[in-house]
ZAMARGU-4260 file (C-alpha; in steps of 0.2 Angstrom, whole numbers, plus 5000, padded with zeros to 4 digits):
<rodrens>
0) 5000/4999/5001 | 5007/5017/4995 | 5012/5028/5010 | 4996/5035/5019 | 4984/5027/5005
5) 4971/5018/5017 | 4951/5015/5014 | 4948/5031/5024 | 4961/5043/5014 | 4952/5035/4997
10) 4936/5038/5003 | 4939/5056/5009 | 4947/5060/4992 | 4933/5052/4982 | 4921/5063/4991
15) 4932/5078/4988 | 4932/5074/4969 | 4913/5071/4970 | 4910/5088/4978 | 4921/5097/4965
20) 4918/5087/4948 | 4901/5078/4952 | 4898/5060/4948 | 4903/5060/4929 | 4921/5068/4934
25) 4923/5055/4948 | 4935/5042/4940 | 4949/5032/4946 | 4962/5043/4937 | 4955/5059/4945
30) 4954/5050/4963 | 4973/5045/4959 | 4977/5062/4954 | 4970/5069/4971 | 4979/5058/4980
35) 4996/5060/4972 | 4997/5043/4967 | 4997/5033/4949 | 4980/5026/4944 | 4991/5009/4943
40) 4994/5011/4961 | 4975/5015/4965 | 4970/4998/4956 | 4978/4988/4971 | 4965/4994/4983
45) 4951/4998/4972 | 4949/4988/4955 | 4935/5000/4949 | 4925/5017/4950 | 4910/5006/4956
50) 4922/4998/4969 | 4925/5018/4975 | 4906/5021/4975 | 4903/5005/4985 | 4914/5011/4999
55) 4906/5030/4998 | 4889/5021/4999 | 4895/5011/5013 | 4902/5027/5022 | 4885/5036/5021
60) 4875/5020/5024 | 4885/5020/5041 | 4881/5037/5044 | 4863/5036/5041 | 4862/5019/5050
65) 4871/5028/5067 | 4858/5041/5068 | 4844/5029/5068 | 4851/5015/5080 | 4853/5029/5093
70) 4834/5032/5094 | 4826/5027/5110 | 4821/5011/5113 | 4803/5014/5113 | 4803/5022/5095
75) 4788/5019/5086 | 4789/5014/5066 | 4784/5031/5062 | 4795/5040/5071 | 4810/5028/5064
80) 4806/5031/5047 | 4804/5049/5049 | 4823/5048/5057 | 4829/5037/5044 | 4822/5048/5030
85) 4827/5064/5037 | 4846/5057/5039 | 4847/5050/5021 | 4842/5066/5012 | 4854/5076/5023
90) 4867/5064/5018 | 4864/5065/5001 | 4863/5083/5002 | 4880/5085/5009 | 4887/5080/4992
95) 4886/5084/4977 | 4876/5072/4965 | 4871/5064/4982 | 4858/5054/4978 | 4863/5048/4960
100) 4880/5044/4967 | 4875/5033/4983 | 4858/5025/4979 | 4860/5006/4974 | 4878/5006/4979
105) 4882/4988/4988 | 4887/4989/5006 | 4906/4982/5009 | 4906/4981/5027 | 4893/4968/5035
110) 4893/4978/5051 | 4882/4991/5044 | 4869/4978/5040 | 4872/4970/5057 | 4868/4986/5067
115) 4850/4985/5060 | 4847/4971/5071 | 4843/4979/5087 | 4830/4992/5078 | 4822/4976/5069
120) 4822/4967/5084 | 4812/4980/5095 | 4799/4984/5080 | 4796/4964/5077 | 4795/4962/5097
125) 4780/4973/5097 | 4770/4961/5084 | 4775/4969/5068 | 4780/4958/5053 | 4798/4959/5047
130) 4790/4960/5028 | 4781/4974/5033 | 4795/4984/5041 | 4808/4981/5027 | 4794/4987/5014
135) 4790/5003/5023 | 4808/5006/5024 | 4810/5003/5006 | 4796/5014/5000 | 4803/5028/5010
140) 4820/5026/5003 | 4812/5026/4985 | 4804/5045/4990 | 4820/5051/4998 | 4831/5045/4983
145) 4819/5052/4970 | 4815/5069/4980 | 4835/5073/4982 | 4838/5068/4964 | 4826/5081/4957
150) 4832/5093/4972 | 4850/5092/4968 | 4847/5093/4949 | 4838/5108/4952 | 4850/5117/4963
155) 4865/5112/4954 | 4859/5117/4936 | 4856/5135/4941 | 4840/5144/4948 | 4838/5153/4931
160) 4832/5136/4923 | 4818/5135/4936 | 4811/5153/4936 | 4793/5152/4941 | 4789/5170/4932
165) 4797/5164/4917 | 4786/5147/4917 | 4770/5156/4922 | 4774/5168/4906 | 4776/5153/4896
170) 4760/5145/4902 | 4750/5160/4898 | 4734/5167/4908 | 4722/5157/4901 | 4728/5141/4911
175) 4726/5147/4929 | 4727/5129/4936 | 4743/5126/4927 | 4751/5141/4934 | 4745/5139/4951
180) 4752/5121/4951 | 4768/5129/4947 | 4768/5139/4961 | 4765/5124/4973 | 4779/5113/4964
185) 4790/5127/4969 | 4788/5128/4987 | 4804/5127/4997 | 4811/5110/4996 | 4811/5107/5014
190) 4792/5113/5016 | 4788/5099/5002 | 4800/5085/5008 | 4791/5086/5026 | 4773/5088/5019
195) 4776/5074/5007 | 4785/5062/5019 | 4769/5065/5031 | 4757/5059/5018 | 4768/5043/5015
200) 4772/5038/5033 | 4754/5037/5041 | 4748/5026/5027 | 4762/5015/5030 | 4759/5013/5047
205) 4742/5012/5045 | 4743/4997/5033 | 4754/4987/5045 | 4747/4970/5048 | 4737/4967/5066
210) 4749/4957/5079 | 4743/4939/5079
</rodrens>
């Protein structure tokens, strides 16, 4: 291993490249240049761009799981889902193209998966079906990923592309509902995220099978 080249140093450098160049600019060659080594040297530790992404995604998942596993023992499924969604969005927003980069990555550290055991045990002990819990978190995950991808694309592509006044002018005065819909869609992201989440979570909780 090259002097100072560790998993943590590689992942930290990869985050730096991502924030500067985005997902398309995050290459093994660019990462090697940031670390001050040759690409061939880096390939001894990560054999592809996907391997780098998996390590980055694992680090992000570690942070998200830490925020959820620190919840009180009597936490409800609804509150666990809210904490999970908020933590995931916050971590994805920390980095350019975060949602595009980290969603779908393979976890390389089984300890991240093991840390789910306590929370799952608490919820299933109350009579909840494991399948329902898994599905609830999967649905919330899909919502967060989709929401943040759209949120980041808009923020990173420039406000002028999403100017509400320009939209209204293009729609014209003869379509008042379409204009009003635009104003609702252009509300602050934090506000829309919280409102949408509060429509999803009660439905997931209400749909939970009754304890047998």
